[in-house]
VEXDREN-2710 file (C-alpha; in Angstrom, 1 decimal):
% VEXDREN-2710
k/r/px/py/pz
1/MET/-3.6/26.3/-13.6
2/ARG/-3.4/22.5/-15.0
3/ARG/-0.8/21.4/-13.3
4/ARG/13.2/6.4/1.1
5/ALA/13.1/3.5/-0.7
6/PHE/13.0/1.0/1.5
7/PHE/10.5/1.9/4.3
8/ALA/12.2/0.1/7.2
9/LEU/11.6/-3.1/6.3
10/LEU/15.1/-4.9/7.2
11/LEU/13.9/-3.2/10.7
12/LEU/10.4/-5.1/10.7
13/ALA/12.3/-8.3/9.5
14/GLY/15.1/-7.7/12.3
15/ALA/12.1/-7.3/14.7
16/CYS/10.9/-11.1/13.3
17/ARG/14.2/-12.2/14.8
18/ASN/14.3/-10.7/18.0
19/GLU/11.4/-12.3/19.9
20/PRO/11.4/-12.7/23.5
21/ALA/12.2/-16.1/24.9
22/ALA/9.4/-18.4/24.9
23/PRO/7.6/-18.6/28.6
24/ALA/7.2/-21.9/30.5
25/ALA/5.0/-24.1/29.3
26/SER/2.7/-24.1/32.3
27/ALA/2.4/-20.6/31.5
28/ARG/0.2/-19.7/28.4
29/PRO/1.3/-16.0/27.3
30/ALA/-1.7/-13.9/25.7
31/PRO/-1.5/-13.6/22.3
32/PRO/0.0/-10.4/20.4
33/PRO/-3.2/-8.3/19.0
34/PRO/-4.0/-9.5/15.4
35/ILE/-3.0/-5.9/14.1
36/GLU/0.3/-6.1/16.0
37/ALA/1.3/-9.3/14.2
38/GLU/0.5/-7.8/11.2
39/ARG/3.0/-5.3/11.3
40/THR/5.6/-7.9/11.1
41/ASN/4.0/-10.0/8.3
42/LEU/5.8/-9.4/5.3
43/LEU/2.8/-10.9/2.8
44/ASN/1.7/-7.5/3.2
45/VAL/0.2/-5.0/0.4
46/GLY/2.1/-2.4/2.4
47/PHE/5.2/-4.0/2.0
48/GLY/4.8/-4.8/-1.8
49/ALA/3.0/-8.4/-1.8
50/ALA/0.5/-8.8/-4.5
51/VAL/-2.0/-11.4/-5.7
52/ILE/-0.9/-13.5/-8.9
53/SER/-3.9/-15.2/-9.3
54/ARG/-7.3/-15.9/-7.7
55/THR/-10.1/-17.9/-8.5
56/ALA/-13.1/-16.3/-7.2
57/GLU/-14.3/-13.9/-4.8
58/LEU/-17.6/-12.7/-3.0
59/THR/-17.2/-9.1/-4.3
60/LEU/-14.3/-7.4/-5.3
61/ASP/-14.6/-5.7/-1.7
62/HIS/-13.9/-9.0/-0.4
63/SER/-11.0/-10.1/-2.6
64/ALA/-7.8/-12.0/-2.2
65/VAL/-6.4/-8.5/-1.6
66/ARG/-8.0/-8.5/1.8
67/ALA/-6.4/-11.3/3.5
68/ILE/-2.8/-9.1/2.5
69/ASP/-3.6/-5.9/3.3
70/GLY/-2.7/-6.0/6.7
71/ASP/-6.2/-5.5/8.5
72/PRO/-7.4/-8.6/10.4
73/ALA/-11.4/-7.1/9.9
74/SER/-11.2/-7.0/6.4
75/ARG/-11.3/-10.5/4.8
76/TRP/-11.5/-12.3/1.5
77/SER/-14.6/-14.4/1.1
78/SER/-15.7/-17.3/-0.9
79/PRO/-19.0/-17.1/-3.6
80/PRO/-21.8/-18.2/-1.2
81/GLY/-21.8/-21.9/-1.8
82/ASP/-18.7/-22.5/-3.6
83/PRO/-16.1/-22.5/-0.6
84/GLN/-13.3/-24.5/-3.1
85/GLN/-11.0/-21.5/-3.9
86/THR/-7.3/-20.7/-4.4
87/MET/-5.2/-17.6/-4.2
88/THR/-1.5/-17.3/-5.0
89/PHE/0.3/-14.3/-3.9
90/SER/3.8/-13.1/-4.1
91/LEU/6.5/-11.1/-1.8
92/ALA/7.9/-8.1/-2.6
93/ALA/11.4/-9.9/-2.4
94/PRO/12.5/-13.3/-1.5
95/VAL/12.3/-14.4/2.5
96/ARG/13.8/-16.9/4.7
97/VAL/10.8/-18.0/5.8
98/GLU/10.3/-18.7/9.6
99/LYS/6.6/-19.3/10.1
100/LEU/3.6/-19.2/8.2
101/GLY/0.1/-18.0/9.8
102/LEU/-3.5/-17.8/9.2
103/LEU/-6.0/-15.9/11.1
104/ALA/-9.8/-17.0/9.9
105/PRO/-13.1/-16.7/11.6
106/SER/-13.9/-19.4/14.2
107/ALA/-17.9/-19.3/14.1
108/PRO/-20.2/-20.5/11.4
109/PRO/-21.4/-19.7/8.5
110/VAL/-18.2/-18.1/7.5
111/THR/-15.4/-20.9/8.8
112/ILE/-12.8/-22.6/6.9
113/ARG/-12.5/-26.5/7.8
114/THR/-9.7/-27.6/5.7
115/VAL/-6.8/-25.6/4.0
116/THR/-3.5/-26.2/2.1
117/LEU/-0.8/-23.7/2.6
118/GLU/2.4/-23.8/-0.3
119/THR/5.5/-22.0/-1.0
120/SER/7.5/-21.5/-4.0
121/PRO/10.8/-20.1/-5.1
122/ASP/9.7/-19.5/-8.7
123/GLY/6.1/-19.7/-8.8
124/THR/6.1/-22.8/-10.8
125/THR/6.7/-25.7/-8.0
126/PHE/5.1/-25.3/-4.9
127/THR/5.7/-27.7/-1.7
128/PRO/2.9/-27.9/0.8
129/ILE/3.7/-26.8/4.6
130/GLN/2.8/-30.1/6.8
131/GLY/0.8/-30.2/9.7
132/VAL/-1.8/-27.2/8.6
133/GLN/-4.9/-27.9/10.2
134/LEU/-7.0/-24.7/11.3
135/LYS/-8.7/-24.8/15.0
136/PRO/-11.6/-22.8/16.4
137/THR/-10.2/-19.9/17.3
138/ASP/-10.1/-16.1/17.0
139/GLU/-6.3/-16.0/17.1
140/ILE/-3.5/-16.3/14.5
141/GLN/-2.7/-19.8/14.0
142/TRP/0.6/-20.3/13.1
143/PHE/2.9/-23.3/11.7
144/ASP/6.7/-23.9/11.2
145/ALA/8.3/-23.3/7.6
146/ALA/11.9/-23.7/7.7
147/ILE/12.4/-22.6/3.9
148/PRO/15.7/-21.4/3.4
149/SER/13.7/-18.9/0.2
150/ALA/10.5/-18.3/-0.8
151/ARG/8.8/-15.6/-2.9
152/TYR/5.2/-17.1/-3.9
153/VAL/2.6/-18.2/-1.1
154/ARG/-0.4/-20.3/-2.2
155/VAL/-3.5/-21.0/0.0
156/THR/-6.1/-23.3/-1.0
157/VAL/-9.4/-23.9/0.4
158/GLY/-10.7/-27.1/0.5
159/GLU/-13.7/-26.7/2.8
160/GLY/-15.6/-23.7/3.9
161/GLY/-18.6/-22.8/6.8
162/SER/-22.4/-23.7/6.0
163/SER/-22.7/-20.9/3.4
164/LEU/-19.1/-19.3/2.6
165/ALA/-15.4/-19.2/3.4
166/THR/-13.9/-16.6/4.8
167/LEU/-10.0/-15.7/5.4
168/GLN/-8.6/-12.4/7.4
169/SER/-5.1/-12.6/7.0
170/VAL/-2.6/-15.1/5.7
171/HIS/1.0/-14.4/7.5
172/VAL/4.7/-14.8/6.5
173/ARG/7.4/-14.6/9.4
174/GLY/10.9/-14.3/8.3
175/GLU/13.5/-12.4/6.7
176/TRP/14.0/-10.7/3.5
177/LEU/16.9/-11.8/1.5
178/GLN/17.2/-8.8/-0.3
179/PRO/15.9/-5.5/-0.5
180/PRO/12.2/-5.1/-1.6
181/SER/11.6/-3.4/-5.2
182/VAL/9.0/-3.0/-7.7
183/ALA/8.9/-3.3/-11.3
184/PRO/8.4/-0.4/-13.5
185/ILE/4.6/0.2/-14.1
186/ALA/4.6/2.4/-17.3
187/ASP/2.6/0.3/-20.0
188/CYS/-0.8/-0.1/-20.9
189/TRP/-2.6/-2.6/-18.7
190/ALA/-6.3/-3.8/-18.9
191/VAL/-7.3/-3.2/-15.2
192/ASN/-10.7/-4.6/-13.7
193/GLU/-11.8/-5.1/-17.7
194/THR/-11.1/-1.5/-18.4
195/THR/-7.9/-0.2/-20.4
196/GLY/-5.3/2.0/-18.1
197/ASN/-2.5/3.7/-19.3
198/PHE/0.7/4.6/-17.1
199/ALA/3.2/7.2/-18.0
200/GLU/6.4/7.8/-15.6
201/ARG/8.6/10.7/-16.0
202/GLY/10.4/12.8/-13.4
203/GLY/9.6/10.7/-10.7
204/ARG/6.3/11.2/-11.3
205/VAL/3.4/8.6/-12.4
206/ALA/0.3/9.5/-14.1
207/ALA/-2.2/7.5/-15.4
208/TRP/-6.1/7.0/-16.6
209/LEU/-8.4/4.3/-16.3
210/ASP/-11.2/3.8/-18.9
211/THR/-13.9/4.0/-16.4
212/ALA/-17.8/5.0/-17.5
213/PRO/-18.8/7.5/-17.5
214/GLU/-15.9/9.4/-17.0
215/LYS/-12.1/8.4/-16.9
216/THR/-10.7/8.0/-13.8
217/GLN/-7.2/10.0/-13.6
218/LEU/-4.2/8.6/-11.1
219/ASP/-1.4/10.5/-10.6
220/GLY/1.6/9.9/-8.1
221/GLY/5.2/8.2/-7.7
222/ARG/6.8/5.3/-6.6
223/PHE/7.5/4.3/-3.2
224/GLY/9.8/1.6/-2.2
225/ALA/7.7/-1.5/-3.4
226/VAL/5.2/0.3/-4.2
227/TYR/3.3/2.8/-6.1
228/ARG/1.1/5.7/-4.6
229/PHE/-1.5/7.4/-6.2
230/ALA/-4.2/10.0/-5.8
231/TRP/-7.3/9.9/-8.2
232/ALA/-9.9/11.7/-9.4
233/ARG/-13.0/11.0/-11.6
234/GLY/-15.4/14.2/-12.0
235/PRO/-16.0/15.3/-8.4
236/GLN/-14.9/12.1/-7.0
237/TRP/-11.7/12.0/-5.5
238/GLY/-9.2/9.4/-3.1
239/LEU/-6.4/7.2/-3.0
240/GLY/-4.7/4.2/-4.5
241/LEU/-1.9/2.1/-4.1
242/ILE/-0.7/-0.3/-6.4
243/THR/1.7/-3.4/-6.4
244/LEU/3.2/-5.9/-9.2
245/SER/4.2/-9.3/-9.1
246/PRO/7.7/-9.9/-9.5
247/ASP/7.6/-10.6/-13.3
248/GLY/5.9/-7.1/-13.5
249/LYS/3.1/-8.7/-15.5
250/ARG/0.1/-8.6/-12.9
251/LEU/-0.8/-5.6/-10.6
252/THR/-3.1/-5.7/-7.6
253/GLY/-4.4/-2.5/-5.9
254/MET/-6.5/-1.1/-3.2
255/LYS/-8.6/1.8/-3.9
256/TRP/-10.2/4.3/-0.9
257/HIS/-12.4/6.7/-1.6
258/GLU/-11.2/10.2/0.1
259/LEU/-9.1/10.2/3.3
260/GLY/-8.3/6.4/2.8
261/GLY/-9.3/4.5/5.6
262/GLY/-10.3/1.2/6.2
263/HIS/-13.9/2.7/6.2
264/ALA/-13.6/4.2/3.1
265/PHE/-12.5/0.9/0.5
266/SER/-13.7/1.0/-2.0
267/THR/-12.6/-1.8/-4.4
268/SER/-9.7/-3.8/-5.7
269/TRP/-7.4/-3.2/-8.7
270/PHE/-6.5/-6.3/-10.5
271/GLY/-4.3/-5.8/-14.0
272/GLU/-2.5/-7.7/-16.5
273/ARG/-0.2/-5.9/-19.1
274/ARG/-1.6/-5.4/-22.9
275/SER/-0.7/-3.9/-26.3
276/CYS/-1.9/-0.2/-27.0
277/ALA/-0.6/2.8/-27.9
278/PRO/1.3/5.1/-24.7
279/ALA/-0.8/7.9/-24.1
280/GLY/2.1/9.8/-22.2
281/MET/1.3/11.9/-19.3
282/GLN/-2.0/13.4/-18.4
283/PRO/-3.3/16.8/-17.3
284/ASP/-3.1/17.8/-13.6
285/ILE/-6.9/16.9/-12.9
286/VAL/-6.7/14.9/-10.0
287/VAL/-4.1/17.9/-7.8
288/ASP/-7.1/20.5/-9.2
289/THR/-9.6/18.4/-8.0
290/PHE/-8.0/17.3/-4.9
291/LEU/-7.0/21.2/-4.0
292/ARG/-10.7/22.5/-4.9
293/ARG/-12.6/19.9/-3.4
294/ALA/-10.0/18.7/-0.2
295/GLY/-7.6/21.4/0.3
296/TRP/-4.8/19.4/-0.3
297/TYR/-2.6/17.3/-2.0
298/PRO/-0.3/14.5/-1.2
299/LEU/2.8/15.1/-3.0
300/PHE/3.9/11.0/-3.8
301/SER/5.9/12.3/-6.6
302/LEU/8.4/13.5/-3.9
303/HIS/11.2/11.3/-3.3
304/PHE/13.6/11.2/-0.5
305/ASP/17.0/9.1/0.4
306/GLU/17.6/6.8/3.5
307/LYS/18.2/9.6/5.0
308/ASP/15.4/11.4/4.5
309/ALA/17.1/14.2/2.2
310/VAL/14.8/14.8/-0.8
311/VAL/16.2/13.6/-3.9
312/GLU/16.4/16.3/-6.2
313/GLN/16.7/14.8/-9.8
314/ALA/14.1/12.3/-9.1
315/SER/11.7/15.2/-7.9
316/GLY/11.2/17.4/-10.6
317/GLU/8.0/17.0/-11.3
318/ALA/6.9/17.5/-7.9
319/PHE/8.8/20.9/-7.7
320/GLY/7.0/21.6/-11.0
321/ILE/3.8/21.0/-9.1
322/ILE/4.6/23.6/-6.0
323/GLU/5.7/26.2/-7.6
324/ASN/2.6/26.2/-9.9
325/ILE/0.7/26.6/-7.0
326/VAL/2.8/28.8/-4.9
327/ARG/3.1/31.3/-7.8
328/GLY/-0.4/30.5/-9.0
329/LEU/-2.2/31.9/-5.7
330/PRO/-0.2/35.0/-5.1
331/SER/-2.0/36.4/-2.4
332/GLN/-2.4/32.9/-0.1
333/ARG/-0.4/31.5/2.2
334/ILE/0.4/28.1/1.6
335/ARG/1.3/24.9/3.8
336/LEU/3.6/22.2/3.0
337/ALA/2.9/19.6/6.1
338/ALA/5.3/16.4/6.4
339/ARG/3.6/13.3/8.5
340/GLU/5.5/10.1/9.1
341/TYR/4.2/6.6/11.2
342/HIS/6.8/4.1/10.7
343/GLU/8.9/5.4/14.1
344/SER/8.6/4.1/17.3
345/THR/8.2/7.1/19.1
346/PRO/6.2/10.9/18.1
347/GLU/9.9/12.5/18.6
348/ALA/11.3/9.9/15.9
349/ASN/8.7/10.7/13.2
350/ARG/9.2/14.4/13.9
351/ARG/12.8/13.9/13.3
352/ARG/12.5/12.5/10.0
353/ALA/9.5/14.9/8.9
354/GLU/11.9/18.0/9.9
355/THR/14.3/16.9/7.6
356/ARG/12.5/16.3/4.5
357/LEU/11.0/19.6/5.1
358/ARG/14.3/21.3/5.5
359/THR/16.0/19.7/2.3
360/LEU/12.6/20.6/0.4
361/ARG/13.2/24.5/1.5
362/ASP/17.0/24.2/0.0
363/ALA/15.7/22.4/-3.0
364/LEU/13.2/25.2/-3.6
365/THR/14.9/28.0/-2.5
366/LYS/17.7/26.8/-4.8
367/ARG/15.0/26.8/-7.8
368/GLY/14.4/30.8/-7.0
369/LEU/10.8/30.2/-5.9
370/ASP/9.7/32.3/-3.3
371/LEU/8.9/31.0/0.0
372/SER/7.8/34.1/1.8
373/ARG/4.2/32.9/1.9
374/VAL/4.6/29.3/2.4
375/ASP/4.7/27.3/6.0
376/PHE/6.2/24.3/6.4
377/ALA/4.6/22.0/9.3
378/PRO/6.6/18.9/10.0
379/LEU/4.0/17.1/11.8
380/GLY/5.4/13.5/12.3
381/ALA/2.5/11.5/13.5
382/ASP/1.0/14.4/14.7
383/GLU/-2.8/15.6/13.2
384/PRO/-3.3/12.5/11.6
385/ARG/-6.6/13.0/9.7
386/ILE/-7.7/9.4/10.3
387/ALA/-6.5/6.2/12.7
388/ILE/-3.2/4.8/10.7
389/PRO/-3.4/1.1/12.0
390/THR/-1.8/-0.9/9.1
391/GLU/1.5/-0.3/7.1
392/ALA/-1.1/0.5/3.6
393/MET/-2.4/3.2/6.0
394/ARG/1.6/4.7/7.1
395/VAL/2.6/4.2/3.2
396/MET/-0.5/6.2/2.3
397/HIS/-0.5/9.2/4.8
398/GLY/3.3/9.1/5.6
399/THR/4.3/11.8/3.0
400/VAL/4.4/15.5/2.5
401/GLU/1.2/17.5/0.9
402/ILE/0.8/20.8/0.2
403/GLN/-2.4/22.6/1.5
404/VAL/-4.4/25.8/0.4
405/ALA/-6.5/28.2/2.5
406/PRO/-10.3/27.7/1.7
407/ASP/-10.2/30.8/0.1
408/GLY/-7.6/29.8/-2.5
409/ARG/-9.5/26.4/-3.7
410/SER/-12.1/28.5/-6.0
411/ALA/-8.5/29.1/-8.2
412/PHE/-8.3/25.3/-9.4
END
């Protein structure tokens, strides 16, 4: 056995527009918690933002993607003694910008003394934002920027602290001018100086990266403006998220070991397309590794419409995975669990999970699969394996997964 498309972004943009009236000047309001502000930051890898270029970083664990990962505790850092660096980011769609913001440490030796913020509609002509001066504060610093349409943001750090410069988050507050989307990924890529090969079929995206000593295999699918993956390399396994530049020529990714929380972050992926002979779909090593070592597997190749109904035509490969597992374990109970983290109440998250599982059950029944040993668990936001504070975590963990009992793992 070897085998939504828009994730409520307009609602988040609407949250940016419906702000409460400003308090009187004499009453200084408490700043919002940084993590809450991150949820309305459109320059977020979870919403499809990507890194177009960066001049340098301390390590790939502290790369430019850490300034747009939605986690205020993570950070981009310059190489020691070399803080003069530039990063260019793209948004998943054009945005009518209201404000730009920066979150940077306030204390040496990692402070930023001077910085330039610029925006561009096309990635070629950039216009600087006036009045960008950082103050020593641990709060997000906002700068007015009434820009009719922007697709790119460039940040240039002119001066750092006594040893290096560090930036936690770059913020864009505004309104999407069109639904965010992502270009097709199927092609050959150079990823972190290794060869990568991505293929797509039946709503499923499979890939391998030519890492040493063993190849890294990825298996997943498109989700709105991002790609979600499970990965395996030998006995190792984990999750990955990939976005593409607007022209589809550059790749930005985040990789986590095992559960995929901030503490498990492994490295950043950066890539460019390259010419090679496409290898096509790969064997289901990722599925087998997850089920054998973790007992569960995220069905990122299942697709649901805006009403949370399964899209049968786009989910054929995922149906095949489910059918192979159920039929391959004839004496085992199987569990299909659905989680969702985007709604404001547990009840609303659970309702969305219920709809997904109900329509999935109907589709599998129509295909003739015996579901007498399959349990359906609409968890919603219940039973999270880890904390889900960021948009990237909501995207990665808000999915349907298939689970097998411990005594069934040896079959893989």
